[in-house]
N, C-alpha and C positions, 0 to 999 in steps of 0.2 A: 504493500499500500504505499507508493511512493511516487513523487512527481504529480504535476498538475495534469492528471489525465486518468479517466476510467478506461479500462481495457474494453474495446468493442468485442462483441462476442466472437470467439474463435471457433474453428470447427470442432465439433465434439468427436470427430472421427479420429481413432488412434491408430497410427500406422503399425502398431505392433500386433493388432489383433484384427486380421482381415475379415474374419466372420463377423465380428462386432461392427466393423466399419461398413460392412455391407447392409446390416440391419439398419444402422443409423441413417445411411444414405437413403433406403427405401422409405424410412420414416420421414426424412425430409422432403422426399418427393411427394409423399401423401400430404404433408403439411402445406407445401407451397401449391398443391393442386387446388386447395380450397382457400388459399390466401394469395390470390393472384396479384393483388395490389403490392404485397411485399416481394413477390417475385419480379414484378415490374421494376421496383425500386433498386433491386440487386442488378438487373440487367442495365438500367439507366446508369447506375453508378460505375459499373465496370466498363460500360461502352462509351459514356459520354463525359466522364470526369476528366478534365484536363488540369494537370498539376501547374500551379502558378510559376514554379521554377523546377528545374531538374539538376541533378548532380552531374558535374563534369568529371566522370570517372576516368577519362583518359590522362587527366593532369594530376590525379591523386597519387600521392606516395603509397608505398607498400603498407606503412604504419597506419596511414589514414583509412585505407581500404579495410584493414584489420579492425579498426575502431568502428566502422560501419557494420562489419560482421558481428561484432560484440553488440552492437545496438539491435540488430535483427534477432540475435540469439536471446537477449534479455528482455526484449519487448517487441514481439512481431508486430502488434497492433499499432504501437506509438511510433515505430520506425517509420512507417509510411508517411505520417504527418510531419515528422521532424525533417525527412529528407525532401519535403517540399517546400522548406523554409527559403527565404531570401538568402542568396549566397553569402551575404555579409554575416548572417547568423547561423548558417548551417553547421559549420564546424564548432563554434563556441557552444551552442545549444546541445550538440551531440556530446561533446566532452562533459559539459555540465551534467547531462543525464547520466553518463557512464560513471562519473566520479561519485555522485550521490547514490547510484545503484551499488557500487562498491562499498560505500559506507554502510548502506542499508543491509548489504549481505553479511557484514560482520555483526550488526545489531541483531539480525534475525537467526544468526547461528546458535542454536541452544547446546551445541557440543563445546563452545567456548565457555570457560568459567569467568566470572566476573573480574578476577584479578588480572586475566589476559585482555579481557575485552575492553574494560574501561580505558587503559592507556591508549589502546588502538584507536578507540573513538576519538578521544581528546586529541591525539596527535596526528590523525589521518591527514589533516590539511598540509602538515609539514612534509609529507612524502611526495606532494605534487611536484616539488621542484627536483626531487631525487629520481633521475631517470633510470636508476638501477633497482629501485625498491619493488619487491614483489611479495605476495603473502600466499603460503600454501598450507596453512594450518586449519583451514575450514574442513568441516565434516565432509566426507565423501558424498553424502545425499544432498548437500547444498547445491542448487540447480545453477547458481551464478558463479560457482567456485572458479572457473576458467578465467573469468574477467580479472580476479585478483591475482591468479597465478602469472598472468601476462600483463600486469598493470604497468610495467614499464613502457609497454607500446602507448598507453593512454597518456602517461607523463611526458613522453617525447613530443606528442602532438599538442598537449597543453602548453608546453614551453614555447611553441611556435605562434601561438595566437597573440593578438595585440595586448599590451600590458593592462589596460583598463578592464578587458574581459577577464584576464587572470586574476586581477584583484577582486572583482566581484564574486567569481566562482570561489576563490580561497576564502573570502570572508564568509560566504554563506556555508561553505563546508566546515569551517571552524565552529561557527555558532550552532549548526546542526549536529556536529559531533558531540559537543559539550551537552547539549539538551538530550541527546540520545543516551549519553553516559549517565546522566542524572537519573533518567527513567530506568535504565538497566540496573543501576545500583540499588534503587528502590524496590525494583521488582525481585531482585535477588533476595532482599530481606522480607519482602511480602509479596505474595502472588498477585494480589489485587491492588495495584498501586494507583489506580485512577479511581479516587473516591468521590470527587465533586465534579461538577460541570466545568468548573474552572480548570482542574486538573486535566480533564477531557480536551478542552479547548487549547491549553497549554501544549499538551502531547501533539495535537494536530497542527499547532503552530511550528513546532520543531520539525515535523516530518513533512509538511505541505505549505503551511504559511510562509516559511523561509524560502521555499522554492518559488512561491508567487513573487515574493520580493526580488529575488535574484533574477528571475526571467524578466520582470519589469524593468529592472535596472539595465539589463541586456538590450532590451528593446528600445529604451530611451537612448542609451549610449550609441546604438546603431541608427538613431534618428528614424526609427519605424514606429514609434509611439508618442503620444502627447506628453512632454515633460511634466505637465500638471499632475499625472498619475502619481509621481513620486511625493507630491504634497498631500496625497490622500492614502496613507498607509493602510486605512481600514478597508479600502476597495481591494488592493492586492491581497490582503489577509483573507477576505472573504472568499476570493477565488480559490485559494488553497483549502480553506476550511470547508467550503461546499463540497469539493471533490473528496476530500479525505473523509468527512463525515458520512457522505453517501457510501463510500467504500466500507466503512466500519459497519454501518447498518446493514448493507447487503451481505457482508461475509460472515455474519453472526454464527451461522451454522458451521463453517469451515473453522473459525477461531474456536468454537467450542469443542469440535473434534480434536483440535491441537492443544486444548486446555489452556488457551490465552484468552483474555477478555479485555475489551477496550470500552465497553459500555460503562459509564460511571455509576458507582454504588449509589450515589445520590438519587439516580433515576430508578434503576431496577429494584432497589430495596423498598420502594413504595408498593410494589406489587408482589414480590416473593421474598422468602428469607434467604435463599441461595440462588445465585444466577442461573445455575443449571436446572432450576425447577421451572424455568420458562419453557423448556423443551418437553415438559410432561403434558400429555394430552389433556389432563383435567384442568390444566392452567391456561388453556388456549385463549380465553377472554382476556385474562391478566396480561399474557404475552402480547396481544395485539394492542392493548392500552399502553404498555411499556414501549412497544414499537412506534406508536403514534407520537409519544413524547420525543423519541430520539429523531424522528423524521421531522418533527416541528423545529428542533433546534437547527436542523440543516436549511429547512425552508426559509428560516428568518435571514439567511444570507443571500438568497436568490437575487433580490433586487439590486444589491450592491454589485453583484456579478455583471448584471446587464449595464450598470452604470460604467464599470471598468471597461467593458468591451467597446463602449461608445468612444473611448479614448485611443483606440488602436487604429493606426493610419493604413498600414500596408496589408494587402489581401492575404498573403501567406501567413502573416502573424495572426490576422483575425481568424482564419481557418484553424490555426494552431490553437488558439485559446477558445474558440467557439465550439468545436466539435466536442471535447470533454464535457463542457458545461450543459449542452443539450441532452447528451447521453446521461448525464447526472440527474437532471429533472425527470427524464424518462424512466431512469431506474428507481427513483423515489417513488413515482407513480405505480411502478410494477410491485414494489414491496409493500406499499400502503395497504393495510387491511388485508394482507395476503400471508396467511399462516404458513403457506408452503416454504417460506424463506427459513423457518425453524426446523423444517424437515430435510431440506436439501438446498444445495446452491442454486440460485435462480439468476437469470440474466435476460436481457432483451434479445430478440432474436436477430439474425443477420439481416433479414428484411427490414426490420425496424431501424437497425443501426445505418443501414445504406440510406433509408429515407431521411434520417436525421442528418447524416453527412451532406446529403444533397441540399437541404434547407439551411445547413450551418455554414456553407462554403459560398454564399453569395452576399448577403448584407445583413445589417443589424436588424431590420424590420422582420425579416423572415425568422431570424433567431428569436425575437420577441414573440412571433407568432407560435413557435413551438413552445416557449415557456407559458404563454397564455393557454395553450391547448392542453398541456399536462397539468396545469394548475387547476383547470376546470374539471379535469378527469379526477384529480385527488378531491376536489370539493364534492363531486357527485358521489364518490365512495365514502365520503366522511359519514361516520356512525353517530346519530344524535345521542346514543347511550354512552359513547366514549367520553371520558371526563375532559379530553382535549378537543372536543368538537368545536367549541367557540373559537379557541386559538387557531386551530388549523383553518377554519373559515376566514379569519382575520388574515392569517399569513398569505393564503391564496388571494384574498382580496387586495392586499398590499402589492402583490406582484402585478395584478391586473392594473391597479391604480398607477403604479410606477410606469408601466407600458403606456398607459393613457397620456401621461405627461410628456412622453417622447413622440409617440404617434397617436394623436387624438383621433377618435372614431367620429366619422361624419354623422351629424345629427339632422333632424328636419330643418333646423334654423340655418344650416350651412349648405343644404341641398337646394338646387333649383326647385322651382314650385311643382312642376310636374313630378319629379321624384318624390318630393315631400308627400303629394297626394297619394302616390302609390304605396308609400311606406305606411300611410295612415291606415290602410286596410290590413296591415300586419299586426298581430297581437303585440301588446306592449312588452310582454316578457321576451318574445323572440327578437324584438328590436334591441332589447338591452343586452341580449345574449350574444348575438352575432351581428357584426358590421356587414354592410352591403358588399365590401370587398371580400369578406370571408365567405358569404353565400355564393358569390360569383365564382370564387376560386373552387369552392366544393362542388359547384355545378360543372365546372370544366373538368375537375378531377374525376367526377362521376362518369362524365361522357367519355373521357379518355379510357377509364377503366372498362366501360362497356365495349368500347371499340377494340380494346386490347384483347378482352375475352373472345370477341368474335374472330379476330385475326388468329388467336391461339387455336380455337376450335377449327377454323378453316384449314390451318397449317396441319393440324393432326389428321383432318379428313384427307387431305392431299397425300400426306405422307402414307397412311394406311392404304389408300388407293394405289399408290405407286408400288408399295411393297407387295400388295395382293397380285397385281399385275405381273410383277416379276416372278413371284413364286408360282403363279399359274403357268406362266410361259416356260419356266424351267421345268416344271412337271411335265407339260406337253412335249417338250424337247427330248426329255428322257423316256418317252413312251407312255405316259398316263393314259388310261383308256377312259376318257370323259364320256364316251358313248354308252359304257356300261352304267356309269354314274346317272346319266340322264334317263336311261331305261329304267333303272330302279326307282327314280323319282316319279316317272310316269305311271308305274305300277303301284305307286303308293307305298313304297317301302323306304321309309326315312331312317330306319336303323341301319348301322353298318352290317354288311353280310358276313357270315362265318367264313373261315378258309375254304370249307367244303363247298359252300354255296358260291363263293367267288370262283372256285375251280370249275364247278358245273357251269356258272354263267359264261366263263371264258370258252369252255368246251362247246356250248351251245352256240356261242357266237362264231367260233371257227367253223363248226359244222354248217351253220347258216351261210356263212360266207363261201365254203367249199360247195355247198349245194347251188348257191347262185352262180358260182363260177362254172360249174358242170352245166347247168341249165343253159347259160349263155354259149358255152362251147358247142352243146348240142344243137342249138338254134342256129349257130354259124355254120355248122356242117349241113344241115337240112337245106339251109338257104343257098349253099354252094352246089348241092345236088340239084 
């Protein structure tokens, strides 16, 4: 749970188990057969998405190529977004990610005792200038172990970037390492170190809020974001907090299985005596109420995230910050009032992720539309019996109100008279709920979806027809007796004949053909005579 980004859904197919992969693939086919809109989004994203910038691989050093390999190894999903960044930021942000991933790998390694882990975390920033430093004492099961084993490659590239970028990365790494060390030390003494919501937000600050600050400083240094963002530290803090808190909410089942907990005692102790009791079936209602409070903490940051994105100038940087945020709000909606998250790991589908990425890589208004859409979905799912019903409703309302200040909805007073009269026939509730632009977009989307369904069905029909013609032609070429099949159909025999019956039919056909030939020959002889 590191860096400003949620992982988009990755393929659930495991390359190590072919039979399982086949089953999952068939399940995916069945799913998208009835979710054509999501299938359409996948096709659109893979076909029409154009990266704002592309890597210049021909001019990259061997060490830099190795860094990009580490990037793809440690975060397949985030690698694509980073590699589309403006050339000025591509390498600094890549190295920033890898350095913090290395720090996070040490923090997460439960095989390291606190006596070894604490100095490593506090002194990690000092190794950035040492191009010979590596670390090979991670546990064999640590998935990003190779990054630290070959960390000298990262250090060499780090020392090539501009000095201002080096200073920013080193400063964030130092502060994050000290914060992680403090929490690791507390955790060694007490398994549940996050007692209050302040502890919770402080932890999120160290592992994500600082990342938001570091990225903002990099953006401004590269002159690709508004310098005024540096005067509003609460905005960049909210960017990291929103993503990290969403990750913590979503990953509760995975964290429970690994016996580590990030939900603050101040929250869960209102509902159960032990956090593990949230996973008992008899505590389902209490678990959902506790979940609502955790989601409420995250939702309170959403409007400041939108404010932050308004200060980003360059398109690739906007895509970089917007995609994780829209996925975060969609993930919160998926988790809200969904008890399945206490039973298994849940995530948005690939189709939903592609739709979100399509909408998040254009402009701020479309991003706001996604926030409004999912805020309304959360509001509709809100349970009046939940003790946080009112607070959740207010949080969703705050998101809508903030969006209205940026992109006001047209009203009857601002529309031409003819349009105002047409709107008068619409129920007041509907007018408040959807703007004319939204209604028009939904109509167009619905028409496109119906047209796509028709084209898909037409393509399936043509494909089946061609396959059928080819199969029948091949059967005829190799001697299939269609005359026997037609004869059986004329006689009303629709069931396949047994082998004996087929042999008899063939014999009769041969005899009939022979007798016809003999008769023809006899007639020819008589005619000659």
